[in-house]
C-alpha positions in Angstrom: 192.4 66.2 107.8 193.8 68.8 105.7 195.6 66.0 103.6 194.0 64.4 100.5 191.5 67.5 100.8 188.3 67.1 100.9 188.7 63.2 101.6 190.8 63.7 104.5 188.0 65.9 106.3 185.6 64.0 105.5 187.5 60.7 106.6 187.9 63.1 109.7 184.5 63.8 110.6 183.6 59.9 109.9 186.2 59.5 112.5 184.7 61.7 114.8 181.2 60.6 114.7 181.8 57.4 115.0 184.0 58.0 118.5 181.5 60.3 119.6 178.4 58.7 121.9 176.3 60.9 120.4 177.7 60.7 116.8 174.4 59.7 115.4 172.2 62.5 116.8 169.9 64.6 115.0 171.6 68.0 116.0 174.8 68.7 114.3 176.6 70.6 116.9 175.8 67.5 119.1 177.1 64.9 116.1 180.3 66.8 115.2 181.4 68.2 118.4 183.4 71.3 119.1 185.0 71.1 115.4 181.7 71.8 114.0 181.3 75.3 116.4 185.1 76.0 115.2 184.5 76.0 111.8 181.6 78.5 111.1 182.6 80.2 114.1 186.3 80.7 114.4 186.9 80.5 110.7 184.2 83.0 109.8 187.1 85.0 107.6 186.2 84.5 103.7 189.5 82.5 103.3 188.2 79.7 105.0 184.9 79.6 103.3 186.7 76.3 101.2 186.2 74.9 104.7 182.7 75.5 105.0 182.1 74.6 101.6 183.3 71.4 102.2 181.6 70.8 105.4 178.2 71.5 103.4 178.9 69.1 101.1 179.8 66.6 103.8 176.4 66.9 105.3 174.8 66.8 102.2 176.3 63.8 101.2 176.1 62.7 104.6 173.7 63.8 107.0 170.7 61.2 107.3 168.6 63.6 109.5 166.6 66.6 108.9 167.7 70.3 108.6 166.2 73.2 110.4 164.5 75.7 107.6 166.2 78.4 110.1 169.7 77.1 110.2 171.7 80.1 110.4 175.4 78.6 109.9 174.3 76.4 106.4 173.4 78.4 103.2 169.8 78.1 101.7 170.8 75.9 99.1 172.3 73.5 101.3 169.1 73.4 103.3 166.4 72.9 100.6 168.8 70.2 98.6 169.0 68.4 101.3 167.7 65.0 100.8 166.7 63.5 104.2 163.4 65.2 105.7 160.7 64.6 108.1 157.5 62.3 107.0 155.0 65.3 106.9 157.5 67.8 104.8 158.4 64.4 102.4 154.8 64.0 101.8 154.0 67.4 101.4 156.4 68.1 98.5 155.2 64.5 96.9 151.3 65.5 97.5 150.7 62.4 99.4 148.9 61.8 102.6 151.6 61.2 105.5 150.0 58.2 106.4 151.0 56.5 102.8 154.4 57.9 102.9 154.6 55.9 106.5 153.5 53.2 105.5 155.8 53.1 102.9 158.7 53.7 104.8 157.4 50.9 108.0 157.5 48.5 104.9 161.0 49.2 103.8 159.8 50.5 100.0 161.9 53.9 100.9 164.7 55.0 102.7 164.2 56.0 106.2 165.7 56.3 109.6 164.3 56.9 113.4 165.1 58.8 116.1 163.9 57.5 119.7 164.0 60.2 122.2 164.1 59.9 126.2 160.9 60.6 126.6 160.1 57.8 124.0 158.7 59.6 121.5 160.0 58.7 117.7 161.1 60.6 114.8 161.4 59.5 111.4 163.1 61.1 108.4 162.6 59.6 104.9 165.5 59.8 101.8 163.4 61.6 99.3 164.9 60.6 96.2 163.4 56.8 97.0 160.2 58.2 97.2 160.0 60.5 94.6 160.9 57.2 92.3 157.6 55.6 93.6 155.8 58.8 94.0 153.3 58.4 91.0 152.9 54.5 92.3 151.4 55.7 95.1 149.5 58.1 93.8 147.7 55.6 91.3 146.9 52.9 94.1 143.8 52.1 94.8 141.9 50.5 97.7 140.4 47.1 97.9 137.0 48.6 96.8 138.0 50.3 93.8 139.9 47.0 92.9 137.3 44.6 93.7 135.0 47.0 91.0 137.5 47.0 88.5 138.0 43.4 88.5 134.2 42.1 89.2 135.3 40.2 92.1 134.4 40.5 95.8 137.0 42.4 98.6 137.8 38.8 100.0 138.3 37.3 96.5 140.7 40.9 96.0 142.7 40.1 99.5 142.9 36.5 98.4 144.8 37.5 95.1 147.2 39.5 97.2 148.0 37.2 99.6 149.0 35.0 96.3 151.0 37.5 94.6 148.7 38.0 91.9 148.3 42.1 92.9 151.3 44.0 94.4 150.6 46.5 97.5 152.5 49.3 99.0 152.9 50.0 102.3 152.7 46.8 103.5 149.6 44.6 104.8 147.7 47.1 106.9 146.5 46.4 110.6 142.7 46.2 111.0 140.7 49.1 109.9 143.0 50.7 107.4 142.9 50.8 103.9 145.4 48.5 101.5 147.1 50.4 98.5 147.0 47.7 95.9 149.3 48.9 92.5 147.2 49.8 89.5 149.2 47.9 87.1 148.5 44.6 88.7 144.8 45.1 88.0 145.7 45.9 84.8 147.9 42.8 84.2 145.0 40.7 85.5 142.7 42.0 82.9 145.1 42.0 80.0 144.2 38.4 78.7 140.5 39.7 78.0 141.7 42.8 76.3 141.5 41.1 72.5 138.4 38.6 73.6 135.5 39.5 71.4 132.4 40.4 73.1 129.2 37.9 73.8 126.2 38.5 74.5 124.9 35.2 75.8 126.6 32.1 77.3 126.2 28.8 75.4 125.1 25.5 76.9 128.8 24.4 76.4 130.3 27.4 78.2 130.5 28.8 81.5 130.9 32.2 82.9 133.3 33.1 85.6 131.0 33.9 87.9 129.1 31.1 87.6 131.9 28.8 87.8 132.8 30.2 91.5 129.4 29.8 92.4 130.1 25.7 92.0 133.4 25.7 93.7 134.1 28.6 95.7 135.0 27.0 98.5 137.3 24.6 97.1 140.7 25.5 98.2 142.9 26.8 95.8 140.6 26.3 92.8 139.8 30.1 92.3 143.9 30.7 91.7 144.2 27.5 89.8 141.0 28.7 87.2 142.7 32.2 87.1 146.4 31.5 86.8 145.2 28.8 84.0 143.2 32.3 82.4 145.8 34.0 82.6 148.2 31.2 80.9 145.9 30.3 78.1 145.4 26.6 79.2 142.1 27.1 79.5 141.7 30.3 76.7 138.7 33.1 77.0 136.1 32.6 74.7 134.6 35.8 75.2 133.5 38.2 77.8 129.9 39.2 78.7 130.8 43.0 79.2 132.4 45.4 77.6 134.2 46.7 80.9 135.8 42.9 80.2 135.9 42.3 84.0 137.1 38.8 85.6 133.4 37.9 86.7 132.6 38.3 82.8 134.9 35.8 81.4 133.5 33.1 79.4 135.3 29.4 79.2 134.3 26.2 77.2 132.5 23.8 79.8 134.8 20.9 78.3 138.4 23.0 79.0 137.3 23.8 83.0 136.3 20.1 83.5 139.3 19.0 81.9 141.3 21.3 84.6 139.3 20.7 87.5 140.0 17.0 87.0 143.3 17.6 86.7 143.9 19.3 90.0 141.7 16.8 91.6 144.5 14.2 93.4 144.1 10.8 93.3 142.4 9.2 96.5 146.3 6.8 97.2 147.9 10.1 97.0 145.8 11.9 99.7 143.4 11.0 103.2 140.8 12.5 105.2 141.5 14.0 108.5 140.5 10.5 110.3 143.1 8.8 108.3 146.0 11.7 108.9 145.2 11.1 112.2 145.6 7.7 112.6 148.7 7.4 110.5 150.2 9.7 113.0 149.0 8.1 115.8 147.3 11.2 117.6 143.4 12.3 118.0 141.7 13.8 115.3 141.7 17.0 117.2 145.8 17.5 117.3 145.4 17.6 113.4 143.0 19.8 112.7 145.1 22.3 115.2 148.4 21.6 113.1 146.3 22.1 110.2 144.7 25.2 111.4 148.8 26.4 112.2 149.3 25.6 108.8 152.2 23.2 110.1 150.2 20.2 108.0 148.9 21.7 104.4 145.5 20.7 103.7 142.8 21.3 101.0 139.2 21.5 101.3 137.5 19.3 98.5 133.2 19.3 97.1 132.6 15.8 97.8 128.5 14.6 96.7 127.9 18.6 98.0 129.5 18.3 101.0 133.0 20.4 102.1 135.5 17.5 103.1 139.3 18.5 104.1 142.1 15.9 102.5 145.2 15.9 103.6 148.4 14.8 101.3 150.4 11.8 102.1 153.6 13.6 101.4 152.7 16.7 103.8 152.0 14.3 106.2 155.7 12.8 104.9 157.2 16.2 105.4 155.9 17.0 108.8 157.4 13.8 110.1 160.9 14.9 109.1 160.7 18.6 110.0 158.8 17.8 113.4 158.4 15.2 116.3 155.8 14.5 118.8 156.5 14.7 122.3 155.3 11.0 122.6 158.4 9.6 120.5 161.2 11.6 122.4 160.2 10.4 125.5 160.1 6.7 124.5 163.5 7.6 122.8 164.9 9.3 126.0 163.2 6.8 128.3 161.5 9.5 130.5 157.6 10.2 131.3 156.1 12.2 128.5 154.5 14.4 131.0 158.3 15.4 132.4 159.8 15.9 128.9 158.9 19.6 127.9 160.1 20.7 131.1 163.6 18.7 131.0 163.6 19.6 127.3 162.9 23.2 128.1 165.8 22.9 130.9 168.0 22.8 128.1 167.0 25.5 125.9 164.7 23.6 124.2 161.5 24.9 123.7 158.4 22.8 122.2 157.0 24.0 119.1 153.4 24.3 120.0 151.4 22.4 122.9 148.9 22.7 125.3 150.9 25.5 126.9 151.7 27.3 124.1 150.1 30.9 123.4 150.6 30.7 119.9 150.1 27.5 118.6 147.8 25.4 121.3 147.8 21.8 120.1 146.4 18.6 122.6 150.0 17.5 122.3 153.4 18.9 122.7 155.8 18.6 118.9 158.7 20.1 118.3 160.8 21.1 115.6 164.1 18.6 114.7 166.4 21.2 115.1 170.2 20.6 115.2 170.4 21.6 118.9 167.6 19.0 119.5 169.6 16.4 117.6 172.5 17.0 119.5 170.8 16.5 122.5 169.2 13.2 121.5 173.3 12.2 120.9 174.2 13.5 124.2 171.5 12.0 125.8 172.5 8.4 124.5 176.2 8.5 125.7 177.0 7.7 129.1 179.7 9.7 129.7 178.1 12.7 128.9 176.9 14.5 132.5 176.6 17.9 132.3 172.7 17.2 130.9 169.8 17.6 132.5 168.6 13.9 133.4 165.5 12.7 132.0 162.9 11.5 134.8 163.1 7.8 134.6 159.6 5.6 133.7 158.3 3.8 137.0 159.3 0.4 136.8 
């Protein structure tokens, strides 16, 4: 360890921690073993101060665990300058709520380490400099309610903007009942297109406000995001604002430009079909298609047809489904086996259905499988009579 000082010491301590079963423990004497006590107790003479200083530098650089404030062997400066703090201490230092720091750590926005004790208790430390880098942004984050007030939108619309990537959040998606932490700069970016638009007290007959437009097409899937995107990039432009707050709900557009945008977003009848036609194209019942749509295995959109909300599926999305998935009926024909026994046969080979009647996550009236390389290999091997180690499918009755 004394060779190439102090690198030799650091490498030696790294090696000791790697070889010790408790090398990742959060107690220095446990993680470093007997050498820790030897250096601080046996080498207490002032002549060995350079060794203790090297150990303290190593701890500051490499020790990813908390240090007790009452630590007797380390200098006070080494303890106060230590980068890894418990969540509560880090939150107090940055004047943040503990829940905010914990959520940021869970979302990977700050560096953290967890320690699970035999009792099951989990302790967490965070790296203070990574928290300090985003502390100001966490302080300025707003709730869904506040964001909705600033933007002039409903809370559901704000959540939709979050999922669509228009708004950045801190701490990841919250659990039920927990608040969102929405970045303030995302709200400012959304309102920026109307910052230089003139105030307009009355809406002309050739114009329509954003709130009026949403009442007309509110339930149509994707239209809200499309109109907002076109407003931001200048495709339809903002003619005026009806309020000095310049909120999104008060933006005013020219009707002819909005109509042109909506017409361009409506696919031709030749490129999409209804659920009934989609079921017929796949050779399944409507309930199967509805289940696949609900699971987002097949993408769909809602269009307003004569005041009635109707769901449509693009033909390209049906083709994408065929390329990625296969129904049990088709597999049964390929394997010359009974559709009823197909799921158990494939399961014995480690090929689970992606969804089906017995699936808890993707319930569906019919089994369907992902066209994985494992499934393709099974089909190829089953077709080869020389393969004898595969589970044999049940033959169809004569």
